N, C-alpha and C positions, 0 to 999 in steps of 0.2 A: 150524650153531648157534656163534657167537662167544663168545670166552672173556671173563668180566668182569675187567678189571683191578684191582688190589690199590692203586690210587691214592687209593681213600678211605680206608684205614688211616693215619691222619694221622702217628703215631709211626714209620712203619715203618723209616725210615732210621736208627733208633736200636736196632733190634735184630739181633743176629748172626745170627738164623736168616734175616732178608731179604737179608742180604749172602752169605750161603752159597748159599741158594736161587737168588739170581739170579748166581750166579758171580762175585761181585764188582761187579755193578752190569752185566755183560754182558747179562742179559736186561732192559735198560733200553733197549737200542738198539732202533731202529725203521728200518725196517721188519723183519717176522720175527724177532721176538726169539729163536724157537727155533732159527733156521738160524744165528743168530749164536751161541747157544750152542753148535750144534753145530760151527762153524768153530772157536771157541776150544778146544773138546774135540779136535777135530782136530789142531791145532798142538800142544797139549799131549801128546795121544796120540804124534803123530811124535817130539817131544821124549823121551819115554820109550823109547819102541822104540829110537831112536837111541843112547840113554845105555846100552841094553844090557838092558832089563827083560824079564824072563821071561813067559809066559803067567800062571803061578802068581803073578807078582808084579802083573799086571795084573788078572787076577780079583779078587786079594785088594783091590786099590784099588778097582774095582767094587763088590765087597762093602761094603768100609767107607763108601765114598762114598753108597751105597743106605740102609745102617741109620742112617747120620747125617743123610741127606736125608730119609728118612720122618720122624723126629722133628722136624726143623725145618719142615717142610711141614706135619705135623700142628700146630705152633705157629701158624705163618702162617693156617691155616686157621683154628683157633680164635679168633685176634685179629681176623682180617678178615671171617670169615665168608665167604671165599670160595674156593671149590674149584677146583685146577688153574689159578691166574691166569697169563696169558702170560707175564709176567715171570720165572716160576719155571722157569729153564733147567736146573738140576742134573740133572735126567732126562735131559737131550740127552747130557750127560757120560758117564752111565754107558753109555747105548745106545751112543754112538759110539764108545766103549772097547772095548765087545763087537764090534761092526762090525770094529774094526781087528785084532782077534786072530788071521785068518788071516795078517796079513802078517808074522807073527812065525815062521811056516813056510816060507814062501816068499820067494825074492829079490822085492823089493818095489821099486817105482817111484812118482814123483810121480803117474802114471795110476792106479795101484793104489790109492793113499791118497784119490785124487779119486772112484774108484768107489766105496770104502767110503763115503765122505761122501754122494754121491748115493743110493746105494742105502739107506742109514739113513733119508735125509731124505723119499725116497719112501715107505718103508714108515710112517714116523712120521706123514706128510700124510695118505696115503689110508687107512691103517688097514685093512687087510684084517683077514678074521677069522684068529686069535682076538683081534687088537690092538684093533680097535674095540669088540668087547664088554667087553673089559678096561678100556678107557677109560671108557667108558659107566657099567658097571656096579660097578667098585670104586673106593670112597671112600678119602678121607684120603692120606694121605702115601704108603701101600701104592700105592694105586690112580694115583698120579701117577707113580709109578716103573716100575709093572708093564709098562705099555704101551710104554714105549721100551725097557725091557730086551728084551722080546718081539721089537721092531722090529730092534733091534740082532742078536738072534740071527739073525733072518730073513736080514738084510743079511751077517751074516757066513757063513751057509751058502750062499749065491749067490756072495759072493767067493770063498770056498775053492773053490767049483766051478770059478769062472773061472780060476783060479792053477793050480789041480790039473789042469785039461785045457789049460792054456797059451793061454788065448783072450786074455790082455791084453800079447801080446808084439807 
Protein backbone atom coordinates (compact mmCIF):
# COMPACT_ATOMS: atom_id res chain seq x y z
CA UNK A 1 0.00 0.00 0.00
CA UNK A 2 1.56 3.29 -1.06
CA UNK A 3 1.23 6.38 1.03
CA UNK A 4 -0.77 9.34 -0.20
CA UNK A 5 1.25 12.56 -0.60
CA UNK A 6 0.12 15.83 0.95
CA UNK A 7 0.46 17.70 -2.34
CA UNK A 8 -3.32 18.33 -2.29
CA UNK A 9 -2.84 20.55 0.78
CA UNK A 10 -2.53 23.77 -1.20
CA UNK A 11 -1.09 26.17 1.36
CA UNK A 12 1.23 23.61 2.99
CA UNK A 13 4.39 25.63 2.36
CA UNK A 14 3.06 28.48 4.50
CA UNK A 15 2.90 26.29 7.63
CA UNK A 16 5.78 25.78 10.04
CA UNK A 17 4.49 22.27 10.76
CA UNK A 18 5.05 21.34 7.10
CA UNK A 19 8.67 22.52 7.15
CA UNK A 20 9.33 20.86 10.52
CA UNK A 21 7.84 17.50 9.47
CA UNK A 22 9.65 17.52 6.11
CA UNK A 23 12.95 18.43 7.83
CA UNK A 24 13.24 21.71 5.99
CA UNK A 25 12.12 20.20 2.71
CA UNK A 26 14.31 17.06 2.74
CA UNK A 27 11.10 15.01 2.60
CA UNK A 28 10.34 16.55 -0.79
CA UNK A 29 13.34 14.83 -2.38
CA UNK A 30 12.58 11.96 -4.73
CA UNK A 31 12.80 9.03 -4.89
CA UNK A 32 12.51 7.50 -1.42
CA UNK A 33 12.01 10.55 0.81
CA UNK A 34 12.35 8.38 3.94
CA UNK A 35 15.85 7.36 2.87
CA UNK A 36 16.77 11.00 2.25
CA UNK A 37 15.39 11.89 5.69
CA UNK A 38 17.43 9.10 7.29
CA UNK A 39 20.55 10.25 5.44
CA UNK A 40 20.07 13.84 6.63
CA UNK A 41 19.62 12.48 10.17
CA UNK A 42 22.77 10.37 9.80
CA UNK A 43 24.83 13.42 8.86
CA UNK A 44 23.35 15.52 11.67
CA UNK A 45 23.81 12.66 14.14
CA UNK A 46 27.42 12.23 13.08
CA UNK A 47 28.03 15.94 13.64
CA UNK A 48 26.38 15.82 17.08
CA UNK A 49 28.41 12.79 18.16
CA UNK A 50 31.61 14.26 16.72
CA UNK A 51 30.94 17.47 18.68
CA UNK A 52 30.80 15.45 21.90
CA UNK A 53 27.09 14.86 22.44
CA UNK A 54 26.36 12.37 25.19
CA UNK A 55 23.74 9.63 25.12
CA UNK A 56 21.60 11.73 27.48
CA UNK A 57 21.83 14.69 25.10
CA UNK A 58 20.97 12.59 22.06
CA UNK A 59 18.04 10.94 23.84
CA UNK A 60 16.80 14.33 25.04
CA UNK A 61 16.95 15.57 21.45
CA UNK A 62 14.99 12.51 20.29
CA UNK A 63 12.39 13.08 23.02
CA UNK A 64 12.04 16.77 22.10
CA UNK A 65 11.81 15.99 18.38
CA UNK A 66 9.19 13.32 19.09
CA UNK A 67 6.96 15.59 21.19
CA UNK A 68 7.19 18.55 18.80
CA UNK A 69 6.73 16.27 15.78
CA UNK A 70 3.62 14.59 17.13
CA UNK A 71 1.97 18.01 17.41
CA UNK A 72 3.19 19.12 13.98
CA UNK A 73 2.02 15.89 12.34
CA UNK A 74 -1.36 16.11 14.07
CA UNK A 75 -1.66 19.63 12.63
CA UNK A 76 -0.74 18.41 9.14
CA UNK A 77 -3.21 15.51 9.33
CA UNK A 78 -5.99 17.86 10.48
CA UNK A 79 -5.32 20.28 7.62
CA UNK A 80 -4.66 17.72 4.85
CA UNK A 81 -6.77 14.75 5.95
CA UNK A 82 -3.83 12.43 5.16
CA UNK A 83 -2.09 10.13 7.65
CA UNK A 84 1.68 9.60 7.40
CA UNK A 85 2.36 11.28 4.06
CA UNK A 86 5.66 10.23 2.47
CA UNK A 87 7.00 13.79 2.68
CA UNK A 88 6.94 13.56 6.49
CA UNK A 89 10.46 12.43 7.41
CA UNK A 90 10.99 13.89 10.89
CA UNK A 91 10.17 10.42 12.23
CA UNK A 92 13.25 9.11 10.40
CA UNK A 93 15.38 11.64 12.29
CA UNK A 94 14.22 10.31 15.67
CA UNK A 95 14.64 6.67 14.63
CA UNK A 96 18.03 7.16 12.99
CA UNK A 97 19.40 8.99 16.01
CA UNK A 98 18.30 6.12 18.25
CA UNK A 99 20.09 3.72 15.89
CA UNK A 100 23.29 5.76 16.36
CA UNK A 101 23.31 5.51 20.16
CA UNK A 102 25.71 2.50 20.35
CA UNK A 103 28.34 4.59 18.56
CA UNK A 104 28.66 6.66 21.73
CA UNK A 105 29.99 3.64 23.64
CA UNK A 106 32.43 2.07 21.18
CA UNK A 107 35.16 3.32 18.90
CA UNK A 108 33.24 4.08 15.73
CA UNK A 109 34.05 4.22 12.06
CA UNK A 110 32.35 5.28 8.88
CA UNK A 111 31.47 1.60 8.44
CA UNK A 112 29.65 1.58 11.78
CA UNK A 113 27.70 4.70 10.79
CA UNK A 114 26.83 3.06 7.48
CA UNK A 115 25.66 -0.10 9.24
CA UNK A 116 23.50 2.00 11.60
CA UNK A 117 21.95 3.67 8.55
CA UNK A 118 21.31 0.40 6.69
CA UNK A 119 19.92 -1.40 9.74
CA UNK A 120 17.50 1.42 10.47
CA UNK A 121 16.34 1.58 6.84
CA UNK A 122 15.81 -2.20 6.75
CA UNK A 123 13.64 -2.18 9.88
CA UNK A 124 11.79 0.95 8.74
CA UNK A 125 11.03 -0.49 5.30
CA UNK A 126 10.37 -4.16 6.13
CA UNK A 127 8.54 -3.38 9.38
CA UNK A 128 8.78 -6.73 11.21
CA UNK A 129 6.66 -7.31 14.30
CA UNK A 130 5.90 -5.13 16.29
CA UNK A 131 6.87 -2.30 13.92
CA UNK A 132 4.33 -3.22 11.22
CA UNK A 133 1.31 -3.39 13.53
CA UNK A 134 2.36 -0.11 15.16
CA UNK A 135 2.59 1.51 11.73
CA UNK A 136 -0.83 0.23 10.67
CA UNK A 137 -2.85 0.50 13.87
CA UNK A 138 -1.65 3.59 15.74
CA UNK A 139 -3.03 6.85 14.42
CA UNK A 140 -2.04 10.49 14.54
CA UNK A 141 1.37 11.98 15.13
CA UNK A 142 2.20 9.35 17.73
CA UNK A 143 1.47 6.63 15.16
CA UNK A 144 3.78 8.26 12.63
CA UNK A 145 6.61 8.52 15.15
CA UNK A 146 6.36 5.24 17.09
CA UNK A 147 7.19 2.77 14.32
CA UNK A 148 10.41 4.64 13.50
CA UNK A 149 11.35 4.85 17.17
CA UNK A 150 10.95 1.08 17.52
CA UNK A 151 12.84 0.51 14.24
CA UNK A 152 15.64 2.67 15.65
CA UNK A 153 15.69 0.59 18.85
CA UNK A 154 15.95 -2.65 16.86
CA UNK A 155 18.77 -1.21 14.73
CA UNK A 156 20.56 0.04 17.86
CA UNK A 157 20.36 -3.39 19.52
CA UNK A 158 21.86 -5.14 16.52
CA UNK A 159 24.54 -2.47 16.06
CA UNK A 160 25.39 -2.72 19.76
CA UNK A 161 25.85 -6.50 19.42
CA UNK A 162 27.99 -6.09 16.31
CA UNK A 163 30.21 -3.58 18.10
CA UNK A 164 30.31 -5.50 21.39
CA UNK A 165 31.45 -8.69 19.69
CA UNK A 166 33.93 -6.75 17.49
CA UNK A 167 32.25 -7.86 14.26
CA UNK A 168 32.78 -4.57 12.42
CA UNK A 169 36.58 -4.56 12.40
